[in-house]
Biotite code that builds the C-alpha atoms (Angstrom):
import biotite.structure as struc

atoms = struc.array([
    struc.Atom([98.024, 110.890, 114.047], chain_id="A", res_id=1, res_name="MET", atom_name="CA", element="C"),
    struc.Atom([94.847, 109.531, 112.434], chain_id="A", res_id=2, res_name="PHE", atom_name="CA", element="C"),
    struc.Atom([94.735, 106.214, 114.302], chain_id="A", res_id=3, res_name="ASN", atom_name="CA", element="C"),
    struc.Atom([91.272, 106.900, 115.694], chain_id="A", res_id=4, res_name="ASN", atom_name="CA", element="C"),
    struc.Atom([89.468, 108.052, 112.542], chain_id="A", res_id=5, res_name="VAL", atom_name="CA", element="C"),
    struc.Atom([86.344, 105.963, 111.950], chain_id="A", res_id=6, res_name="THR", atom_name="CA", element="C"),
    struc.Atom([83.144, 106.262, 109.948], chain_id="A", res_id=7, res_name="ASP", atom_name="CA", element="C"),
    struc.Atom([81.556, 107.654, 113.125], chain_id="A", res_id=8, res_name="ASP", atom_name="CA", element="C"),
    struc.Atom([83.915, 110.637, 113.495], chain_id="A", res_id=9, res_name="ASN", atom_name="CA", element="C"),
    struc.Atom([85.256, 111.297, 109.969], chain_id="A", res_id=10, res_name="ILE", atom_name="CA", element="C"),
    struc.Atom([82.984, 114.319, 109.477], chain_id="A", res_id=11, res_name="ASP", atom_name="CA", element="C"),
    struc.Atom([84.801, 116.189, 112.246], chain_id="A", res_id=12, res_name="ARG", atom_name="CA", element="C"),
    struc.Atom([88.134, 115.752, 110.427], chain_id="A", res_id=13, res_name="TYR", atom_name="CA", element="C"),
    struc.Atom([86.630, 116.724, 107.069], chain_id="A", res_id=14, res_name="LEU", atom_name="CA", element="C"),
    struc.Atom([84.937, 119.834, 108.464], chain_id="A", res_id=15, res_name="GLU", atom_name="CA", element="C"),
    struc.Atom([88.152, 120.988, 110.167], chain_id="A", res_id=16, res_name="SER", atom_name="CA", element="C"),
    struc.Atom([90.122, 120.541, 106.925], chain_id="A", res_id=17, res_name="GLY", atom_name="CA", element="C"),
    struc.Atom([92.532, 118.022, 108.481], chain_id="A", res_id=18, res_name="GLN", atom_name="CA", element="C"),
    struc.Atom([91.352, 115.425, 105.973], chain_id="A", res_id=19, res_name="LEU", atom_name="CA", element="C"),
    struc.Atom([89.997, 115.593, 102.438], chain_id="A", res_id=20, res_name="LYS", atom_name="CA", element="C"),
    struc.Atom([88.156, 113.222, 100.153], chain_id="A", res_id=21, res_name="ARG", atom_name="CA", element="C"),
    struc.Atom([90.598, 112.283, 97.396], chain_id="A", res_id=22, res_name="ILE", atom_name="CA", element="C"),
    struc.Atom([89.778, 110.448, 94.184], chain_id="A", res_id=23, res_name="TYR", atom_name="CA", element="C"),
    struc.Atom([91.561, 107.199, 93.452], chain_id="A", res_id=24, res_name="LEU", atom_name="CA", element="C"),
    struc.Atom([90.909, 107.613, 89.730], chain_id="A", res_id=25, res_name="ILE", atom_name="CA", element="C"),
    struc.Atom([90.449, 111.242, 88.701], chain_id="A", res_id=26, res_name="SER", atom_name="CA", element="C"),
    struc.Atom([87.013, 111.911, 87.183], chain_id="A", res_id=27, res_name="PRO", atom_name="CA", element="C"),
    struc.Atom([88.446, 114.882, 85.269], chain_id="A", res_id=28, res_name="ASP", atom_name="CA", element="C"),
    struc.Atom([91.467, 113.137, 83.743], chain_id="A", res_id=29, res_name="TYR", atom_name="CA", element="C"),
    struc.Atom([90.584, 109.459, 83.607], chain_id="A", res_id=30, res_name="PHE", atom_name="CA", element="C"),
    struc.Atom([86.788, 109.235, 83.847], chain_id="A", res_id=31, res_name="GLY", atom_name="CA", element="C"),
    struc.Atom([86.666, 107.825, 87.377], chain_id="A", res_id=32, res_name="GLY", atom_name="CA", element="C"),
    struc.Atom([83.421, 107.752, 89.321], chain_id="A", res_id=33, res_name="SER", atom_name="CA", element="C"),
    struc.Atom([82.562, 110.641, 91.631], chain_id="A", res_id=34, res_name="GLU", atom_name="CA", element="C"),
    struc.Atom([81.077, 108.178, 94.124], chain_id="A", res_id=35, res_name="GLY", atom_name="CA", element="C"),
    struc.Atom([82.386, 107.095, 97.501], chain_id="A", res_id=36, res_name="ALA", atom_name="CA", element="C"),
    struc.Atom([83.725, 103.850, 95.989], chain_id="A", res_id=37, res_name="ASP", atom_name="CA", element="C"),
    struc.Atom([86.358, 105.937, 94.148], chain_id="A", res_id=38, res_name="ASN", atom_name="CA", element="C"),
    struc.Atom([87.523, 107.961, 97.149], chain_id="A", res_id=39, res_name="GLN", atom_name="CA", element="C"),
    struc.Atom([89.814, 107.682, 100.126], chain_id="A", res_id=40, res_name="PHE", atom_name="CA", element="C"),
    struc.Atom([90.578, 110.078, 102.954], chain_id="A", res_id=41, res_name="PHE", atom_name="CA", element="C"),
    struc.Atom([93.907, 111.874, 103.160], chain_id="A", res_id=42, res_name="GLY", atom_name="CA", element="C"),
    struc.Atom([95.620, 115.038, 104.306], chain_id="A", res_id=43, res_name="THR", atom_name="CA", element="C"),
    struc.Atom([95.746, 118.193, 102.174], chain_id="A", res_id=44, res_name="PRO", atom_name="CA", element="C"),
    struc.Atom([99.422, 117.381, 101.449], chain_id="A", res_id=45, res_name="ASP", atom_name="CA", element="C"),
    struc.Atom([98.480, 113.882, 100.305], chain_id="A", res_id=46, res_name="ALA", atom_name="CA", element="C"),
    struc.Atom([95.836, 115.432, 98.059], chain_id="A", res_id=47, res_name="GLU", atom_name="CA", element="C"),
    struc.Atom([98.512, 117.634, 96.435], chain_id="A", res_id=48, res_name="LYS", atom_name="CA", element="C"),
    struc.Atom([100.839, 114.668, 95.931], chain_id="A", res_id=49, res_name="GLU", atom_name="CA", element="C"),
    struc.Atom([98.037, 112.580, 94.410], chain_id="A", res_id=50, res_name="LYS", atom_name="CA", element="C"),
    struc.Atom([97.253, 115.479, 92.066], chain_id="A", res_id=51, res_name="GLN", atom_name="CA", element="C"),
    struc.Atom([100.931, 115.589, 91.014], chain_id="A", res_id=52, res_name="ARG", atom_name="CA", element="C"),
    struc.Atom([100.762, 111.894, 90.203], chain_id="A", res_id=53, res_name="SER", atom_name="CA", element="C"),
    struc.Atom([97.558, 112.390, 88.195], chain_id="A", res_id=54, res_name="ASP", atom_name="CA", element="C"),
    struc.Atom([99.176, 115.316, 86.362], chain_id="A", res_id=55, res_name="ASP", atom_name="CA", element="C"),
    struc.Atom([102.251, 113.244, 85.461], chain_id="A", res_id=56, res_name="GLU", atom_name="CA", element="C"),
    struc.Atom([100.188, 110.370, 84.107], chain_id="A", res_id=57, res_name="LEU", atom_name="CA", element="C"),
    struc.Atom([97.818, 112.675, 82.243], chain_id="A", res_id=58, res_name="TYR", atom_name="CA", element="C"),
    struc.Atom([100.746, 114.597, 80.726], chain_id="A", res_id=59, res_name="ASP", atom_name="CA", element="C"),
    struc.Atom([102.201, 111.311, 79.489], chain_id="A", res_id=60, res_name="ALA", atom_name="CA", element="C"),
    struc.Atom([98.897, 110.495, 77.799], chain_id="A", res_id=61, res_name="LEU", atom_name="CA", element="C"),
    struc.Atom([98.685, 113.966, 76.237], chain_id="A", res_id=62, res_name="LYS", atom_name="CA", element="C"),
    struc.Atom([102.166, 113.420, 74.780], chain_id="A", res_id=63, res_name="LYS", atom_name="CA", element="C"),
    struc.Atom([100.948, 110.233, 73.107], chain_id="A", res_id=64, res_name="GLY", atom_name="CA", element="C"),
    struc.Atom([102.664, 107.839, 75.457], chain_id="A", res_id=65, res_name="LYS", atom_name="CA", element="C"),
    struc.Atom([101.056, 104.536, 76.346], chain_id="A", res_id=66, res_name="LYS", atom_name="CA", element="C"),
    struc.Atom([100.004, 104.352, 79.991], chain_id="A", res_id=67, res_name="VAL", atom_name="CA", element="C"),
    struc.Atom([99.030, 100.891, 81.182], chain_id="A", res_id=68, res_name="SER", atom_name="CA", element="C"),
    struc.Atom([98.831, 98.701, 84.288], chain_id="A", res_id=69, res_name="ASN", atom_name="CA", element="C"),
    struc.Atom([97.589, 101.623, 86.384], chain_id="A", res_id=70, res_name="PHE", atom_name="CA", element="C"),
    struc.Atom([97.064, 100.549, 89.990], chain_id="A", res_id=71, res_name="HIS", atom_name="CA", element="C"),
    struc.Atom([96.663, 102.182, 93.393], chain_id="A", res_id=72, res_name="ILE", atom_name="CA", element="C"),
    struc.Atom([97.393, 100.391, 96.660], chain_id="A", res_id=73, res_name="ASP", atom_name="CA", element="C"),
    struc.Atom([96.059, 101.774, 99.929], chain_id="A", res_id=74, res_name="LEU", atom_name="CA", element="C"),
    struc.Atom([98.216, 100.735, 102.865], chain_id="A", res_id=75, res_name="ASN", atom_name="CA", element="C"),
    struc.Atom([96.713, 101.019, 106.341], chain_id="A", res_id=76, res_name="TYR", atom_name="CA", element="C"),
    struc.Atom([98.427, 101.092, 109.726], chain_id="A", res_id=77, res_name="GLU", atom_name="CA", element="C"),
    struc.Atom([98.479, 97.469, 110.888], chain_id="A", res_id=78, res_name="GLU", atom_name="CA", element="C"),
    struc.Atom([97.588, 98.102, 114.516], chain_id="A", res_id=79, res_name="MET", atom_name="CA", element="C"),
    struc.Atom([94.891, 100.673, 113.773], chain_id="A", res_id=80, res_name="SER", atom_name="CA", element="C"),
    struc.Atom([91.241, 100.522, 112.777], chain_id="A", res_id=81, res_name="LYS", atom_name="CA", element="C"),
    struc.Atom([91.536, 103.891, 111.029], chain_id="A", res_id=82, res_name="SER", atom_name="CA", element="C"),
    struc.Atom([89.758, 104.403, 107.715], chain_id="A", res_id=83, res_name="ILE", atom_name="CA", element="C"),
    struc.Atom([92.611, 106.714, 106.648], chain_id="A", res_id=84, res_name="VAL", atom_name="CA", element="C"),
    struc.Atom([95.431, 104.913, 104.820], chain_id="A", res_id=85, res_name="PRO", atom_name="CA", element="C"),
    struc.Atom([98.951, 105.430, 106.117], chain_id="A", res_id=86, res_name="LYS", atom_name="CA", element="C"),
    struc.Atom([100.266, 105.660, 102.562], chain_id="A", res_id=87, res_name="ARG", atom_name="CA", element="C"),
    struc.Atom([99.192, 105.044, 99.008], chain_id="A", res_id=88, res_name="ILE", atom_name="CA", element="C"),
    struc.Atom([101.266, 103.709, 96.157], chain_id="A", res_id=89, res_name="THR", atom_name="CA", element="C"),
    struc.Atom([100.463, 104.630, 92.559], chain_id="A", res_id=90, res_name="VAL", atom_name="CA", element="C"),
    struc.Atom([101.996, 102.377, 89.921], chain_id="A", res_id=91, res_name="THR", atom_name="CA", element="C"),
    struc.Atom([101.741, 102.237, 86.146], chain_id="A", res_id=92, res_name="ALA", atom_name="CA", element="C"),
    struc.Atom([103.755, 101.576, 83.036], chain_id="A", res_id=93, res_name="MET", atom_name="CA", element="C"),
    struc.Atom([104.544, 104.523, 80.757], chain_id="A", res_id=94, res_name="ILE", atom_name="CA", element="C"),
    struc.Atom([105.808, 103.348, 77.365], chain_id="A", res_id=95, res_name="ASP", atom_name="CA", element="C"),
    struc.Atom([106.981, 100.141, 79.035], chain_id="A", res_id=96, res_name="GLY", atom_name="CA", element="C"),
    struc.Atom([108.834, 101.898, 81.879], chain_id="A", res_id=97, res_name="GLU", atom_name="CA", element="C"),
    struc.Atom([107.861, 101.566, 85.527], chain_id="A", res_id=98, res_name="ASP", atom_name="CA", element="C"),
    struc.Atom([106.151, 104.526, 87.156], chain_id="A", res_id=99, res_name="TYR", atom_name="CA", element="C"),
    struc.Atom([105.796, 104.545, 90.939], chain_id="A", res_id=100, res_name="ARG", atom_name="CA", element="C"),
    struc.Atom([104.840, 107.262, 93.391], chain_id="A", res_id=101, res_name="ARG", atom_name="CA", element="C"),
    struc.Atom([104.557, 106.553, 97.105], chain_id="A", res_id=102, res_name="ILE", atom_name="CA", element="C"),
    struc.Atom([102.477, 109.112, 98.964], chain_id="A", res_id=103, res_name="ILE", atom_name="CA", element="C"),
    struc.Atom([102.816, 109.231, 102.728], chain_id="A", res_id=104, res_name="GLU", atom_name="CA", element="C"),
    struc.Atom([99.416, 110.239, 104.066], chain_id="A", res_id=105, res_name="VAL", atom_name="CA", element="C"),
    struc.Atom([100.302, 110.454, 107.761], chain_id="A", res_id=106, res_name="TRP", atom_name="CA", element="C"),
])
């Protein structure tokens, strides 16, 4: 679906609303940068799923739980030069228990 998205044509997808800029590390919840180095491109549905993940981790922190080993993997389609990841995987430890959310982007 997004196999042909490159730096040269990304603006068209952003302007149409097909893709959004999504923060890897939320500036609001976790103090992440608002710069391009802290963003990836994803669908509106992927943005909602990433927000759910951020909400779950933030809620754990608000409840006094220890959140550690936070990591995000961006997985790209192997045969594509697209700058849009196929899926992202959010992992962390919450009070010593594994947390994992896989978000299918396209």
